[in-house]
All heavy atoms as an XYZ file, in Angstrom:
946
protein
N       3.753    -31.555      4.777
C       5.066    -31.062      4.405
C       5.117    -30.907      2.891
O       4.791    -31.835      2.161
C       6.165    -32.040      4.875
O       6.103    -32.145      6.302
C       7.536    -31.545      4.486
N       5.513    -29.753      2.447
C       5.646    -29.449      1.024
C       7.125    -29.423      0.679
O       7.918    -28.790      1.377
C       5.033    -28.090      0.698
C       3.558    -28.029      0.894
N       2.673    -28.085     -0.152
C       2.803    -27.922      2.023
C       1.436    -28.007      0.321
N       1.498    -27.914      1.635
N       7.501    -30.097     -0.389
C       8.885    -30.121     -0.849
C       9.022    -29.330     -2.139
O       8.186    -29.442     -3.030
C       9.350    -31.557     -1.090
C       9.379    -32.484      0.118
C       9.757    -33.892     -0.315
C      10.341    -31.967      1.169
N      10.087    -28.552     -2.228
C      10.410    -27.838     -3.456
C      11.383    -28.717     -4.229
O      12.589    -28.530     -4.197
C      11.040    -26.480     -3.141
C      10.244    -25.582     -2.196
C      10.998    -24.302     -1.920
C       8.871    -25.284     -2.761
N      10.848    -29.697     -4.900
C      11.656    -30.700     -5.598
C      11.649    -30.427     -7.092
O      10.722    -29.818     -7.623
C      11.109    -32.099     -5.309
N      12.688    -30.909     -7.754
C      12.787    -30.749     -9.205
C      11.956    -31.785     -9.939
O      11.762    -31.673    -11.146
C      14.252    -30.842     -9.656
O      14.789    -32.099     -9.226
C      15.072    -29.706     -9.074
N      11.479    -32.801     -9.249
C      10.651    -33.844     -9.840
C      10.036    -34.695     -8.753
O      10.142    -34.374     -7.572
N       9.421    -35.803     -9.133
C       8.713    -36.644     -8.167
C       9.371    -37.990     -7.917
O       8.804    -38.839     -7.244
C       7.281    -36.856     -8.632
C       6.478    -35.584     -8.608
C       5.072    -35.814     -9.105
N       4.331    -34.574     -9.073
C       3.175    -34.429     -8.448
N       2.616    -35.437     -7.829
N       2.565    -33.271     -8.466
N      10.550    -38.191     -8.444
C      11.233    -39.466     -8.206
C      11.703    -39.520     -6.753
O      11.902    -38.471     -6.122
C      12.433    -39.624     -9.144
O      13.505    -38.808     -8.719
N      11.886    -40.697     -6.205
C      12.382    -40.803     -4.825
C      13.701    -40.043     -4.616
O      13.877    -39.393     -3.585
C      12.555    -42.304     -4.623
C      11.554    -42.927     -5.541
C      11.538    -42.024     -6.748
N      14.593    -40.098     -5.581
C      15.872    -39.394     -5.443
C      15.688    -37.881     -5.425
O      16.341    -37.174     -4.640
C      16.834    -39.787     -6.560
C      17.377    -41.191     -6.372
O      17.328    -41.746     -5.281
N      17.881    -41.763     -7.457
N      14.795    -37.356     -6.271
C      14.546    -35.916     -6.311
C      13.847    -35.439     -5.034
O      14.166    -34.375     -4.504
C      13.727    -35.555     -7.547
C      14.506    -35.727     -8.843
C      13.610    -35.730    -10.062
O      12.523    -36.353    -10.015
O      14.013    -35.129    -11.073
N      12.915    -36.222     -4.537
C      12.233    -35.868     -3.296
C      13.198    -35.910     -2.117
O      13.204    -35.005     -1.275
C      11.043    -36.802     -3.055
C       9.913    -36.708     -4.078
C       8.888    -37.797     -3.847
C       9.274    -35.325     -4.058
N      14.030    -36.934     -2.064
C      15.020    -37.054     -0.995
C      16.017    -35.885     -1.049
O      16.366    -35.306     -0.023
C      15.759    -38.378     -1.055
C      16.858    -38.483      0.024
C      17.509    -39.844      0.099
N      16.607    -40.700      0.861
C      16.016    -41.792      0.397
N      16.239    -42.216     -0.817
N      15.204    -42.486      1.160
N      16.457    -35.509     -2.218
C      17.409    -34.400     -2.368
C      16.802    -33.090     -1.861
O      17.471    -32.311     -1.169
C      17.841    -34.264     -3.823
N      15.529    -32.841     -2.178
C      14.860    -31.622     -1.698
C      14.750    -31.627     -0.178
O      15.022    -30.613      0.479
C      13.474    -31.497     -2.329
N      14.385    -32.761      0.385
C      14.254    -32.865      1.839
C      15.602    -32.674      2.522
O      15.711    -31.925      3.492
C      13.647    -34.215      2.209
C      13.255    -34.419      3.659
C      12.258    -33.367      4.111
C      12.678    -35.810      3.861
N      16.637    -33.323      2.010
C      17.972    -33.188      2.603
C      18.517    -31.772      2.491
O      19.258    -31.313      3.356
C      18.932    -34.177      1.960
C      18.662    -35.621      2.366
C      19.523    -36.639      1.640
O      20.262    -36.264      0.683
O      19.455    -37.826      2.022
N      18.129    -31.041      1.444
C      18.586    -29.661      1.264
C      17.766    -28.669      2.088
O      18.091    -27.481      2.130
C      18.519    -29.291     -0.216
N      16.698    -29.151      2.734
C      15.855    -28.252      3.519
C      14.904    -27.432      2.670
O      14.347    -26.436      3.128
N      14.710    -27.828      1.423
C      13.812    -27.119      0.514
C      12.379    -27.562      0.793
O      11.770    -28.296      0.012
C      14.197    -27.403     -0.940
C      15.546    -26.893     -1.310
N      16.159    -27.223     -2.491
C      16.408    -26.071     -0.675
C      17.338    -26.632     -2.560
N      17.514    -25.929     -1.456
N      11.852    -27.094      1.939
C      10.536    -27.560      2.381
C       9.880    -26.554      3.315
O      10.533    -25.678      3.876
C      10.686    -28.901      3.098
N       8.570    -26.713      3.459
C       7.804    -25.969      4.458
C       6.621    -26.825      4.878
O       6.246    -27.771      4.194
C       7.350    -24.605      3.928
C       6.392    -24.645      2.766
C       5.014    -24.608      2.968
C       6.853    -24.699      1.453
C       4.130    -24.626      1.901
C       5.974    -24.718      0.380
C       4.619    -24.682      0.612
O       3.742    -24.693     -0.447
N       6.044    -26.470      6.012
C       4.885    -27.179      6.541
C       3.679    -26.253      6.444
O       3.778    -25.070      6.766
C       5.115    -27.598      8.010
C       3.856    -28.182      8.620
C       6.273    -28.560      8.117
N       2.568    -26.794      5.985
C       1.341    -26.012      5.903
C       0.156    -26.872      6.307
O       0.130    -28.074      6.043
C       1.139    -25.487      4.489
N      -0.787    -26.244      6.947
C      -2.037    -26.903      7.311
C      -3.032    -26.662      6.174
O      -3.857    -25.760      6.226
C      -2.551    -26.389      8.653
C      -1.635    -26.710      9.794
C      -0.736    -25.768     10.262
C      -1.644    -27.971     10.368
C       0.129    -26.073     11.308
C      -0.782    -28.285     11.405
C       0.109    -27.334     11.878
N      -2.909    -27.478      5.129
C      -3.750    -27.320      3.945
C      -5.213    -27.635      4.213
O      -6.065    -27.332      3.375
C      -3.235    -28.202      2.813
C      -1.948    -27.673      2.197
O      -1.830    -26.450      2.050
O      -1.074    -28.484      1.863
N      -5.515    -28.227      5.350
C      -6.917    -28.485      5.684
C      -7.660    -27.170      5.943
O      -8.882    -27.118      5.806
C      -7.022    -29.391      6.908
O      -6.398    -28.792      8.022
N      -6.913    -26.110      6.280
C      -7.529    -24.791      6.466
C      -7.736    -24.116      5.121
O      -8.834    -23.716      4.768
C      -6.647    -23.916      7.359
C      -6.388    -24.436      8.770
C      -5.340    -23.593      9.478
C      -7.690    -24.439      9.561
N      -6.643    -23.957      4.392
C      -6.617    -23.361      3.057
C      -5.387    -23.923      2.371
O      -4.332    -24.046      2.989
C      -6.496    -21.812      3.121
C      -6.344    -21.220      1.731
C      -7.669    -21.183      3.834
N      -5.488    -24.229      1.097
C      -4.320    -24.730      0.396
C      -3.205    -23.677      0.375
O      -3.478    -22.486      0.211
C      -4.648    -25.173     -1.043
O      -3.451    -25.657     -1.648
C      -5.188    -24.043     -1.882
N      -1.997    -24.125      0.548
C      -0.836    -23.225      0.547
C      -0.233    -23.093     -0.844
O       0.811    -22.456     -1.006
C       0.213    -23.727      1.531
N      -0.873    -23.655     -1.837
C      -0.381    -23.533     -3.210
C      -0.230    -22.053     -3.548
O      -1.162    -21.280     -3.380
C      -1.349    -24.210     -4.195
O      -1.457    -25.592     -3.849
C      -0.871    -24.071     -5.631
N       0.945    -21.674     -3.999
C       1.242    -20.270     -4.278
C       2.136    -19.642     -3.236
O       2.627    -18.533     -3.428
N       2.383    -20.343     -2.120
C       3.295    -19.822     -1.100
C       4.718    -19.838     -1.636
O       5.157    -20.796     -2.252
C       3.226    -20.660      0.179
C       4.319    -20.341      1.165
C       4.324    -19.144      1.861
C       5.360    -21.234      1.388
C       5.334    -18.850      2.775
C       6.368    -20.949      2.284
C       6.357    -19.755      2.983
N       5.440    -18.743     -1.403
C       6.846    -18.669     -1.780
C       7.588    -17.832     -0.744
O       7.122    -16.761     -0.365
C       7.012    -18.045     -3.159
C       8.467    -17.985     -3.588
O       9.086    -19.063     -3.727
O       8.994    -16.872     -3.770
N       8.717    -18.349     -0.293
C       9.642    -17.606      0.566
C      11.007    -17.753     -0.072
O      11.515    -18.869     -0.208
C       9.633    -18.169      1.989
C      10.656    -17.557      2.908
C      10.855    -16.184      2.957
C      11.414    -18.363      3.737
C      11.802    -15.633      3.819
C      12.359    -17.824      4.598
C      12.549    -16.458      4.640
N      11.563    -16.627     -0.507
C      12.840    -16.684     -1.198
C      13.646    -15.418     -0.929
O      13.144    -14.432     -0.388
C      12.629    -16.855     -2.704
O      11.903    -15.760     -3.236
N      14.900    -15.482     -1.316
C      15.831    -14.360     -1.202
C      16.383    -14.106     -2.594
O      16.859    -15.030     -3.253
C      16.954    -14.723     -0.229
C      18.016    -13.659     -0.052
C      17.733    -12.484      0.644
C      19.292    -13.833     -0.555
C      18.715    -11.518      0.828
C      20.277    -12.879     -0.370
C      19.975    -11.717      0.320
O      20.953    -10.762      0.506
N      16.282    -12.867     -3.026
C      16.766    -12.513     -4.364
C      17.889    -11.490     -4.251
O      17.788    -10.529     -3.500
C      15.631    -11.967     -5.216
C      14.576    -13.015     -5.492
C      13.418    -12.451     -6.306
N      12.349    -13.409     -6.393
C      12.191    -14.262     -7.388
N      13.037    -14.288     -8.377
N      11.179    -15.100     -7.395
N      18.916    -11.769     -5.035
C      20.078    -10.900     -5.100
C      20.548    -10.904     -6.548
O      20.880    -11.962     -7.086
C      21.167    -11.407     -4.149
C      22.534    -10.839     -4.400
C      22.787     -9.486     -4.257
C      23.585    -11.662     -4.781
C      24.038     -8.966     -4.488
C      24.841    -11.149     -5.008
C      25.060     -9.803     -4.868
O      26.304     -9.280     -5.101
N      20.505     -9.736     -7.198
C      20.784     -9.632     -8.623
C      19.864    -10.593     -9.378
O      18.665    -10.543     -9.192
C      22.262     -9.899     -8.897
C      23.245     -8.925     -8.224
C      24.681     -9.356     -8.459
C      23.021     -7.496     -8.709
N      20.400    -11.486    -10.175
C      19.576    -12.448    -10.914
C      19.503    -13.801    -10.217
O      19.015    -14.769    -10.795
C      20.125    -12.642    -12.330
C      19.945    -11.401    -13.186
O      19.004    -10.637    -12.922
O      20.744    -11.207    -14.120
N      19.985    -13.871     -8.978
C      20.014    -15.136     -8.244
C      18.794    -15.243     -7.341
O      18.317    -14.256     -6.789
C      21.285    -15.241     -7.414
C      22.597    -15.137     -8.202
C      23.770    -15.068     -7.243
C      22.735    -16.325     -9.136
N      18.297    -16.469     -7.185
C      17.153    -16.733     -6.301
C      17.519    -17.895     -5.393
O      17.936    -18.952     -5.862
C      15.924    -17.092     -7.124
C      14.691    -17.364     -6.291
C      13.475    -17.585     -7.199
N      12.296    -17.814     -6.433
C      11.861    -19.014     -6.033
N      12.521    -20.099     -6.357
N      10.763    -19.130     -5.333
N      17.371    -17.675     -4.080
C      17.639    -18.703     -3.076
C      16.317    -19.053     -2.398
O      15.484    -18.189     -2.160
C      18.628    -18.182     -2.030
C      19.959    -17.782     -2.620
C      20.186    -16.489     -3.079
C      20.997    -18.698     -2.720
C      21.407    -16.124     -3.612
C      22.226    -18.335     -3.252
C      22.420    -17.048     -3.710
O      23.635    -16.686     -4.245
N      16.144    -20.335     -2.072
C      14.908    -20.794     -1.445
C      15.208    -21.370     -0.064
O      16.367    -21.464      0.344
C      14.191    -21.843     -2.324
C      13.762    -21.234     -3.655
C      15.058    -23.068     -2.544
N      14.154    -21.772      0.615
C      14.284    -22.342      1.954
C      15.319    -23.468      1.951
O      15.313    -24.313      1.064
C      12.927    -22.867      2.416
C      11.906    -21.770      2.618
S      10.201    -22.381      2.670
C       9.832    -22.497      0.919
N      16.209    -23.423      2.940
C      17.272    -24.410      3.056
C      18.589    -23.937      2.481
O      19.639    -24.508      2.780
N      18.565    -22.883      1.666
C      19.780    -22.402      1.010
C      20.588    -21.462      1.894
O      20.029    -20.739      2.732
C      19.435    -21.652     -0.284
C      18.991    -22.558     -1.414
O      19.236    -23.787     -1.330
O      18.411    -22.033     -2.387
N      21.905    -21.456      1.650
C      22.824    -20.446      2.191
C      22.959    -19.373      1.124
O      23.100    -19.691     -0.063
C      24.209    -21.038      2.449
C      24.220    -22.064      3.568
O      23.373    -21.970      4.482
O      25.084    -22.952      3.542
N      22.923    -18.113      1.532
C      23.018    -17.012      0.580
C      23.880    -15.903      1.170
O      23.948    -15.752      2.385
C      21.623    -16.478      0.255
N      24.516    -15.113      0.313
C      25.301    -13.983      0.810
C      24.380    -12.851      1.268
O      23.423    -12.516      0.560
C      26.135    -13.563     -0.394
C      25.315    -13.971     -1.576
C      24.590    -15.225     -1.148
N      24.645    -12.303      2.424
C      23.863    -11.162      2.917
C      24.462     -9.900      2.299
O      25.610     -9.564      2.544
C      23.900    -11.092      4.446
S      22.815     -9.817      5.108
N      23.680     -9.239      1.469
C      24.152     -8.073      0.745
C      23.084     -6.984      0.768
O      21.892     -7.301      0.821
C      24.522     -8.457     -0.703
O      24.588     -7.288     -1.505
C      23.524     -9.384     -1.301
N      23.485     -5.711      0.728
C      22.490     -4.630      0.758
C      21.498     -4.671     -0.399
O      20.405     -4.135     -0.300
C      23.338     -3.354      0.682
C      24.687     -3.752      1.152
C      24.858     -5.197      0.771
N      21.862     -5.326     -1.509
C      20.950     -5.408     -2.642
C      19.980     -6.582     -2.539
O      19.054     -6.702     -3.335
C      21.744     -5.563     -3.959
C      22.625     -4.383     -4.280
C      23.999     -4.468     -3.616
O      24.339     -5.475     -3.012
N      24.753     -3.399     -3.706
N      20.163     -7.459     -1.566
C      19.322     -8.645     -1.435
C      17.996     -8.341     -0.749
O      17.916     -7.501      0.142
N      16.951     -9.049     -1.179
C      15.618     -8.846     -0.613
C      14.979    -10.209     -0.335
O      14.956    -11.084     -1.197
C      14.717     -8.040     -1.579
C      13.293     -7.947     -1.039
C      15.287     -6.658     -1.817
N      14.469    -10.360      0.881
C      13.662    -11.522      1.239
C      12.226    -11.228      0.827
O      11.726    -10.116      1.031
C      13.724    -11.786      2.745
C      15.028    -12.361      3.266
C      15.143    -12.126      4.769
C      15.127    -13.838      2.946
N      11.571    -12.220      0.253
C      10.198    -12.019     -0.180
C       9.306    -13.170      0.234
O       9.727    -14.327      0.240
N       8.091    -12.827      0.601
C       7.061    -13.811      0.933
C       5.857    -13.503      0.052
O       5.424    -12.352     -0.020
C       6.648    -13.732      2.420
C       5.558    -14.745      2.727
C       7.838    -13.902      3.329
N       5.338    -14.525     -0.609
C       4.130    -14.387     -1.406
C       3.153    -15.473     -0.991
O       3.543    -16.628     -0.800
C       4.454    -14.525     -2.896
C       5.264    -13.342     -3.396
O       4.694    -12.237     -3.464
O       6.451    -13.523     -3.704
N       1.892    -15.089     -0.851
C       0.829    -15.994     -0.415
C      -0.325    -15.962     -1.410
O      -0.517    -14.954     -2.095
C       0.289    -15.564      0.954
C       1.261    -15.529      2.122
C       0.614    -14.844      3.319
C       1.677    -16.940      2.484
N      -1.139    -17.002     -1.442
C      -2.306    -16.997     -2.322
C      -3.450    -16.128     -1.802
O      -4.403    -15.859     -2.534
C      -2.713    -18.464     -2.378
C      -2.190    -19.057     -1.120
C      -0.932    -18.300     -0.805
N      -3.364    -15.681     -0.547
C      -4.391    -14.810      0.033
C      -3.799    -14.008      1.185
O      -2.692    -14.277      1.648
C      -5.596    -15.635      0.503
C      -5.332    -16.794      1.461
C      -5.388    -16.345      2.904
C      -6.366    -17.875      1.218
N      -4.536    -13.017      1.651
C      -4.074    -12.184      2.772
C      -4.031    -13.010      4.050
O      -4.945    -13.784      4.324
C      -5.004    -10.991      2.987
C      -4.916     -9.943      1.909
C      -5.924     -8.828      2.126
N      -5.891     -8.272      3.464
C      -5.181     -7.200      3.827
N      -4.443     -6.579      2.954
N      -5.218     -6.764      5.068
N      -2.958    -12.811      4.810
C      -2.802    -13.492      6.097
C      -1.814    -12.672      6.930
O      -1.292    -11.658      6.471
C      -2.299    -14.918      5.890
N      -1.570    -13.129      8.133
C      -0.618    -12.456      9.016
C       0.749    -13.109      8.801
O       0.949    -14.271      9.150
C      -1.049    -12.567     10.486
C      -2.437    -11.959     10.674
C      -0.016    -11.892     11.395
C      -3.104    -12.327     11.984
N       1.671    -12.355      8.212
C       3.009    -12.849      7.890
C       3.978    -12.325      8.935
O       4.045    -11.128      9.175
C       3.470    -12.361      6.505
C       2.453    -12.722      5.434
C       4.862    -12.906      6.179
C       2.684    -11.993      4.104
N       4.736    -13.230      9.522
C       5.763    -12.857     10.491
C       7.107    -13.375      9.990
O       7.301    -14.577      9.847
C       5.445    -13.455     11.866
O       6.472    -13.151     12.783
N       8.034    -12.449      9.716
C       9.385    -12.809      9.306
C      10.275    -12.745     10.535
O      10.287    -11.734     11.244
C       9.893    -11.847      8.236
C      11.328    -12.062      7.780
C      11.484    -13.393      7.060
C      11.785    -10.913      6.885
N      11.000    -13.814     10.790
C      11.841    -13.894     11.982
C      13.300    -14.065     11.592
O      13.621    -14.775     10.645
C      11.397    -15.047     12.874
C       9.989    -14.837     13.399
C       9.586    -15.841     14.421
C       8.212    -15.462     14.976
N       7.868    -16.259     16.128
N      14.163    -13.382     12.332
C      15.616    -13.528     12.195
C      16.140    -14.076     13.506
O      15.943    -13.473     14.560
C      16.275    -12.189     11.905
C      17.788    -12.248     11.862
C      18.413    -10.854     11.706
N      19.819    -10.956     11.899
C      20.446    -10.834     13.076
N      19.761    -10.575     14.173
N      21.748    -10.964     13.158
N      16.755    -15.236     13.452
C      17.277    -15.887     14.658
C      16.200    -16.005     15.732
O      16.460    -15.839     16.926
C      18.502    -15.145     15.195
C      19.649    -15.118     14.202
O      19.729    -15.954     13.308
N      20.533    -14.149     14.337
N      14.968    -16.252     15.309
C      13.851    -16.465     16.218
C      13.144    -15.220     16.692
O      12.158    -15.312     17.419
N      13.622    -14.037     16.285
C      13.022    -12.774     16.716
C      12.352    -12.100     15.521
O      12.961    -11.964     14.451
C      14.095    -11.832     17.312
C      13.492    -10.492     17.690
C      14.775    -12.485     18.502
N      11.105    -11.676     15.701
C      10.375    -11.049     14.608
C      11.061     -9.755     14.177
O      11.359     -8.894     15.003
C       8.935    -10.753     15.030
C       8.098    -10.149     13.915
C       6.661     -9.988     14.299
O       5.966    -10.972     14.455
N       6.227     -8.754     14.478
N      11.292     -9.619     12.862
C      11.900     -8.400     12.317
C      10.946     -7.664     11.379
O      11.168     -6.492     11.074
C      13.236     -8.693     11.591
C      14.289     -9.165     12.580
C      13.058     -9.695     10.463
N       9.900     -8.345     10.917
C       8.907     -7.699     10.056
C       7.603     -8.461     10.150
O       7.590     -9.667     10.406
C       9.397     -7.666      8.609
N       6.510     -7.709      9.964
C       5.190     -8.330      9.977
C       4.305     -7.591      8.988
O       4.450     -6.376      8.788
C       4.563     -8.292     11.362
C       3.241     -9.041     11.436
C       2.636     -9.058     12.833
O       2.775     -8.114     13.593
N       1.961    -10.141     13.153
N       3.390     -8.317      8.365
C       2.420     -7.711      7.469
C       1.133     -8.517      7.532
O       1.159     -9.717      7.758
C       2.949     -7.703      6.034
N       0.030     -7.827      7.354
C      -1.262     -8.501      7.177
C      -1.636     -8.263      5.724
O      -2.340     -7.316      5.390
C      -2.296     -7.930      8.139
C      -3.547     -8.753      8.191
N      -4.595     -8.430      8.998
C      -3.924     -9.879      7.552
C      -5.570     -9.325      8.840
N      -5.171    -10.206      7.956
N      -1.113     -9.135      4.876
C      -1.196     -8.930      3.438
C      -0.942    -10.261      2.734
O      -0.749    -11.280      3.393
C      -0.141     -7.896      3.021
C      -0.490     -7.157      1.740
O      -1.268     -7.685      0.924
O       0.039     -6.045      1.549
N      -0.881    -10.227      1.413
C      -0.555    -11.428      0.655
C       0.915    -11.456      0.246
O       1.356    -12.400     -0.408
C      -1.439    -11.541     -0.587
O      -1.236    -10.418     -1.424
N       1.662    -10.416      0.647
C       3.095    -10.411      0.373
C       3.842     -9.548      1.375
O       3.260     -8.684      2.042
C       3.391     -9.953     -1.051
C       3.075     -8.504     -1.314
C       3.468     -8.103     -2.731
O       4.041     -8.883     -3.476
N       3.161     -6.881     -3.104
N       5.125     -9.809      1.468
C       6.011     -9.037      2.339
C       7.371     -8.992      1.653
O       7.827    -10.005      1.106
C       6.136     -9.697      3.718
C       7.040     -9.000      4.725
C       6.393     -9.012      6.097
C       8.383     -9.686      4.813
N       8.006     -7.827      1.657
C       9.365     -7.672      1.151
C      10.210     -7.075      2.269
O       9.749     -6.183      2.982
C       9.418     -6.756     -0.082
C       8.619     -7.262     -1.261
C       9.215     -8.524     -1.854
N       8.476     -9.036     -2.984
C       7.563     -9.989     -2.919
N       7.226    -10.535     -1.752
N       6.952    -10.420     -3.997
N      11.435     -7.575      2.400
C      12.302     -7.135      3.489
C      13.751     -7.117      3.007
O      14.277     -8.146      2.577
C      12.163     -8.082      4.697
C      12.978     -7.691      5.896
C      12.558     -6.676      6.742
C      14.170     -8.340      6.180
C      13.310     -6.315      7.855
C      14.920     -7.983      7.293
C      14.492     -6.974      8.123
O      15.234     -6.628      9.230
N      14.370     -5.948      3.072
C      15.787     -5.805      2.729
C      16.597     -6.178      3.970
O      16.709     -5.388      4.908
C      16.091     -4.384      2.279
N      17.120     -7.371      3.970
C      17.870     -7.873      5.132
C      19.228     -7.190      5.193
O      20.019     -7.283      4.264
C      18.032     -9.379      5.033
N      19.491     -6.511      6.292
C      20.760     -5.806      6.465
C      21.747     -6.593      7.322
O      22.907     -6.237      7.406
C      20.503     -4.447      7.110
C      19.476     -3.605      6.391
C      20.120     -2.478      5.653
C      19.121     -1.520      5.076
N      18.601     -1.897      3.794
N      21.248     -7.650      7.969
C      22.093     -8.435      8.860
C      22.044     -9.905      8.472
O      21.010    -10.415      8.056
C      21.607     -8.309     10.307
C      21.681     -6.904     10.867
C      21.181     -6.877     12.300
O      19.956     -6.764     12.475
O      22.012     -6.991     13.218
N      23.178    -10.572      8.645
C      23.191    -12.011      8.423
C      22.363    -12.678      9.519
O      22.099    -12.083     10.557
C      24.622    -12.537      8.418
O      25.239    -12.293      9.662
N      21.961    -13.900      9.268
C      21.185    -14.621     10.261
C      20.352    -15.711      9.618
O      20.412    -15.953      8.409
N      19.578    -16.361     10.454
C      18.685    -17.443     10.028
C      17.280    -16.845      9.948
O      16.703    -16.463     10.967
C      18.738    -18.619     11.037
C      17.780    -19.717     10.637
C      20.165    -19.139     11.161
N      16.748    -16.736      8.739
C      15.452    -16.117      8.495
C      14.420    -17.184      8.149
O      14.689    -18.064      7.336
C      15.541    -15.112      7.345
C      16.310    -13.863      7.690
C      17.693    -13.824      7.579
C      15.650    -12.720      8.127
C      18.406    -12.682      7.891
C      16.352    -11.571      8.442
C      17.731    -11.555      8.325
O      18.437    -10.424      8.647
N      13.254    -17.077      8.789
C      12.156    -17.986      8.474
C      10.843    -17.240      8.606
O      10.795    -16.119      9.127
C      12.189    -19.230      9.358
C      11.966    -18.974     10.818
C      12.052    -20.265     11.631
N      11.698    -20.021     13.004
C      10.462    -19.973     13.481
N       9.443    -20.167     12.681
N      10.235    -19.746     14.743
N       9.787    -17.888      8.146
C       8.474    -17.245      8.092
C       7.448    -18.093      8.826
O       7.455    -19.318      8.740
C       8.033    -17.074      6.613
C       6.602    -16.586      6.522
C       8.954    -16.121      5.898
N       6.569    -17.420      9.545
C       5.376    -18.033     10.112
C       4.185    -17.262      9.561
O       4.196    -16.028      9.538
C       5.372    -17.951     11.638
C       6.458    -18.769     12.297
C       6.460    -18.653     13.821
O       5.552    -17.996     14.383
O       7.373    -19.208     14.427
N       3.168    -17.988      9.114
C       1.971    -17.353      8.567
C       0.766    -17.849      9.351
O       0.590    -19.047      9.564
C       1.801    -17.675      7.065
C       0.569    -16.960      6.514
C       3.046    -17.289      6.275
N      -0.064    -16.891      9.764
C      -1.277    -17.189     10.529
C      -2.487    -16.717      9.744
O      -2.439    -15.699      9.061
C      -1.242    -16.469     11.883
C      -0.003    -16.697     12.752
C      -0.037    -15.779     13.969
C       0.080    -18.140     13.185
N      -3.571    -17.461      9.852
C      -4.837    -17.072      9.245
C      -5.728    -16.437     10.298
O      -5.813    -16.930     11.421
C      -5.555    -18.297      8.670
C      -4.955    -18.933      7.435
C      -5.719    -20.216      7.097
C      -4.984    -17.987      6.262
N      -6.376    -15.343      9.930
C      -7.368    -14.713     10.796
C      -8.732    -15.179     10.296
O      -9.234    -14.701      9.280
C      -7.242    -13.204     10.728
C      -8.147    -12.491     11.712
O      -9.030    -13.144     12.311
O      -7.986    -11.275     11.883
N      -9.297    -16.146     10.997
C     -10.562    -16.743     10.585
C     -11.661    -16.279     11.533
O     -11.789    -16.781     12.643
C     -10.450    -18.269     10.572
C     -11.684    -18.974     10.097
C     -11.993    -18.995      8.740
C     -12.541    -19.598     10.990
C     -13.134    -19.639      8.295
C     -13.688    -20.237     10.551
C     -13.983    -20.249      9.205
O     -15.123    -20.878      8.764
N     -12.406    -15.272     11.122
C     -13.491    -14.705     11.932
C     -13.026    -14.354     13.339
O     -13.687    -14.684     14.329
C     -14.679    -15.675     11.996
C     -15.416    -15.783     10.669
O     -15.386    -14.818      9.891
O     -16.037    -16.840     10.432
N     -11.863    -13.725     13.447
C     -11.342    -13.301     14.742
C     -10.528    -14.346     15.475
O      -9.959    -14.071     16.516
N     -10.479    -15.557     14.942
C      -9.646    -16.604     15.531
C      -8.385    -16.736     14.684
O      -8.459    -16.949     13.480
C     -10.392    -17.961     15.547
O     -11.601    -17.798     16.296
C      -9.546    -19.041     16.170
N      -7.235    -16.587     15.340
C      -5.962    -16.679     14.632
C      -5.483    -18.128     14.685
O      -5.356    -18.716     15.754
C      -4.923    -15.720     15.252
C      -3.577    -15.866     14.571
C      -5.417    -14.273     15.150
N      -5.247    -18.683     13.496
C      -4.858    -20.089     13.372
C      -3.509    -20.207     12.664
O      -3.267    -19.509     11.680
C      -5.911    -20.855     12.563
C      -7.340    -20.824     13.113
C      -8.302    -21.367     12.078
C      -7.413    -21.617     14.395
N      -2.644    -21.104     13.122
C      -1.372    -21.309     12.414
C      -1.639    -21.938     11.058
O      -2.508    -22.810     10.918
C      -0.602    -22.264     13.328
C      -1.637    -22.939     14.149
C      -2.790    -21.987     14.270
N      -0.889    -21.485     10.040
C      -1.102    -21.989      8.697
C       0.182    -22.527      8.061
O       0.246    -23.680      7.673
C      -1.727    -20.897      7.836
C      -2.038    -21.290      6.426
C      -2.332    -22.542      5.959
C      -2.099    -20.431      5.291
N      -2.571    -22.504      4.599
C      -2.434    -21.209      4.161
C      -1.913    -19.064      5.127
C      -2.578    -20.669      2.895
C      -2.061    -18.527      3.867
C      -2.392    -19.332      2.765
N       1.226    -21.674      7.977
C       2.451    -22.071      7.279
C       3.661    -21.796      8.166
O       3.753    -20.731      8.774
C       2.614    -21.301      5.953
C       1.443    -21.581      5.013
C       3.951    -21.651      5.279
C       1.414    -20.688      3.777
N       4.582    -22.763      8.193
C       5.880    -22.605      8.853
C       6.958    -22.966      7.832
O       6.985    -24.104      7.338
C       6.006    -23.527     10.073
C       5.056    -23.179     11.189
C       3.843    -23.845     11.336
C       5.364    -22.173     12.092
C       2.965    -23.529     12.365
C       4.488    -21.848     13.128
C       3.295    -22.524     13.243
O       2.422    -22.201     14.257
N       7.812    -21.998      7.533
C       8.837    -22.254      6.523
C      10.111    -22.798      7.156
O      10.374    -22.592      8.340
C       9.190    -20.960      5.777
O      10.039    -20.134      6.561
N      10.899    -23.474      6.346
C      12.275    -23.748      6.710
C      13.049    -22.451      6.516
O      12.599    -21.556      5.806
C      12.850    -24.859      5.826
C      12.670    -26.235      6.445
O      12.076    -26.382      7.512
N      13.162    -27.243      5.765
N      14.223    -22.333      7.122
C      14.962    -21.082      7.045
C      15.749    -20.901      5.745
O      16.059    -21.861      5.042
C      15.917    -21.141      8.222
C      16.087    -22.595      8.496
C      14.824    -23.257      8.084
N      16.065    -19.647      5.498
C      17.079    -19.241      4.529
C      18.214    -18.666      5.368
O      17.982    -17.847      6.255
C      16.554    -18.217      3.533
C      15.431    -18.820      2.683
C      17.679    -17.678      2.649
C      14.736    -17.839      1.766
N      19.422    -19.125      5.114
C      20.593    -18.731      5.901
C      21.369    -17.641      5.177
O      21.962    -17.890      4.134
C      21.501    -19.942      6.135
C      20.793    -21.117      6.757
C      20.196    -22.097      5.964
C      20.715    -21.248      8.150
C      19.552    -23.180      6.533
C      20.058    -22.320      8.718
C      19.475    -23.287      7.900
O      18.830    -24.365      8.475
N      21.315    -16.418      5.709
C      22.080    -15.316      5.106
C      23.396    -15.186      5.858
O      23.420    -15.057      7.069
C      21.288    -14.022      5.175
C      19.960    -13.986      4.406
C      19.365    -12.603      4.429
C      20.144    -14.479      2.982
N      24.483    -15.206      5.091
C      25.822    -15.172      5.696
C      26.605    -13.979      5.205
O      26.404    -13.477      4.149
C      26.571    -16.456      5.375
C      25.819    -17.646      5.929
C      26.542    -18.923      5.701
C      25.738    -20.031      6.368
N      26.409    -21.207      6.620
């Protein structure tokens, strides 16, 4: 479990966990360092666990340290997919958005990263 914390103190780690600022990665396959799932609107940036306004100018973004199979889901249903190191998606509908990332290892598809959701309202 990776936490997006402001520091390493117990209080900062607990605050990140309680806010849902986290994702799970199987780093034994490949390190997930460099993974980012966020929503940007104007100069604002929202991360996993955050509530954000759903607006036509807002964009969900996924960035990875290497190419993989990225699946963006809204309310559990896939709305976008890419086999790349990044994905951008202009969300037109409110909902609960999360990411699943799979590695294609010599023809075997392995789960790698599962994000917490970003809530667009």
